[in-house]
N, C-alpha and C positions, 0 to 999 in steps of 0.2 A: 487364236493368237499365234503369231509366227515370229521367230527370233532371227534377226539378220545379224550375221557376223561379217565384218569387213576389215581388210588390212590395206594400208596405204603407205607408200614410201615417197618422201620428198627430198630431193638432193639439191643443194645450193653450192655451186662451184665458185671458187675465188672469193669466199666470204670475207677473208681478211682484207683483200683489196677493196671490196665494197665498203667495209666499215671504215677503213683508213681514208676513203674519199669523202666521208662525212665530216663536216665541221663540228667543233666541240659542242655547240648548242643545238644541233639539229638531230633529228631521228628519222629513220626510214622504216616504214611498215610494209613488210612483205607478206603476201598471201599465196598459199598453194592453190592449185586447181581444186575445184569442188569435186569431191569423190562421193559416190553413192552406189547403191545396188539397183540393178535392173528390176528386181522384185518389188521395190518400193521407191519409185522415182521421185516422189514428192518430198523425200527426206535426203539430206546431204550434209556433208561436213567439210570444213576447211581448217587447215593449220595456219596459224598466224605467228609471225616472228617480227619483233620490233628491235631494231638496231639503233644504238646511240650510246648515251651515257650509261643507261641501264638497259640490258637486254632481257627480253621476256618472250615466252612462247605460250600459246594456248590453243584450244580446239573450239571451233564455233559450229554449232548445229543449226542447220537451216531446215525448217519444217518440223513436223508435217503440217502445222497450221500457220507457220510464219509469224508467230507472235513472240514477243519477248517474255518468255515464260520460264518457269523452273522445270527442269527435266531430271530424270534419274537414268541417264545413259551410262552404261559401263564402258570405260575406255582406258587406254594406257598409251602414253606418249614416251618414247625413248629415242636416244640419239646414239650414233656411232655405227660401226660395222661389225658384223658377226666375227668373233664371239664376244667382243668387248662392247656391250651395250650399256648405256647409262640411263636409268629410269628417271625421267623428268617429272612426270605427273601420272597419277592414276585415279580412277574414280573412288569415291569414298562411300558410296551407297547412300549418300544424302542428296537431297534436291539441291541443284545449283542452276544459276542462270545459263541459258543455252548459248549466250553470245561470248562467254569467256570461261569455258569449262577447263579446269586444270591450270589456270593462270599461274605461271611460275617464272620467277627471275632466274636467269641462267648466267653462267660464266662462259662466254663464247670461246675463250682460249682453251678451256678444259674439254670442249666438245668438238673442236675443229680437228680434222685429221691432218696427217703430215702433208698431204697433197693440197691443203688449203680448202678442202670441201667440208661441207656439213651435211650429214644425212639424218633426217628424222624418219621415224617409223611410228605408225599409229594403228592401234587395234581398237575397233569399236564393236559393241554388241548392243542391239536395240530391240525391244519387244514391240512389234507392230500389232495394233488392234484394229479390227474392222468392226466398228460399233454396230452397224446395221445387221450384219450376219450374226454377231454375238447375241444381240437382242432377239432376233428371229429364232435362233436355236434355243435360247433360254425360255421364251414364251411357248414354243412348241413343246418343250419338255414339261413345262408346267401344266399345259393342257393335257398332254398324253398321260402324265402321271397323276393327274387330278390333285395336284398339290395346292392349287389356288382355286378354292371352291366357294369363296365368299360372295360370288355373284353368278348370274346366269347369262350365258351368251345365247341370244336368240337369233337364229338365222331364218330369214324369210326369202322366198323365191317367188317372183311373179313371172308368169308365162304370158 
């Protein structure tokens, strides 16, 4: 098992102008670039922000099997600039849907900086399993330690 730790920053400039350009009954869904680790390229994450009457932010996990499943990924989403960060959402150590992890309504005015920009930061920690290698190691240890002796393994070799 290998644990991947990854940090990602997403900056959106002129967020107030973008929001003011929306009409009252519309919303805009913004998505960050996908971020991932070179060590486990089949797994990635995206930050999502919805602007409109209600603003919300969440983290989406893509992979490792691309199904809409429950995951137990450790994460923390916060906004602002050092040292004044505001924690928006963090993992609860419970299983949650991988498509809207940490879904939180936010007040855009409270998170926007004086220059009109919005800065999100995300920290993700994920445990990667290689099932084939794990099973091979487990079975090898069982055979070497003779802990699984309820059957006989017969090896035959023909020349």
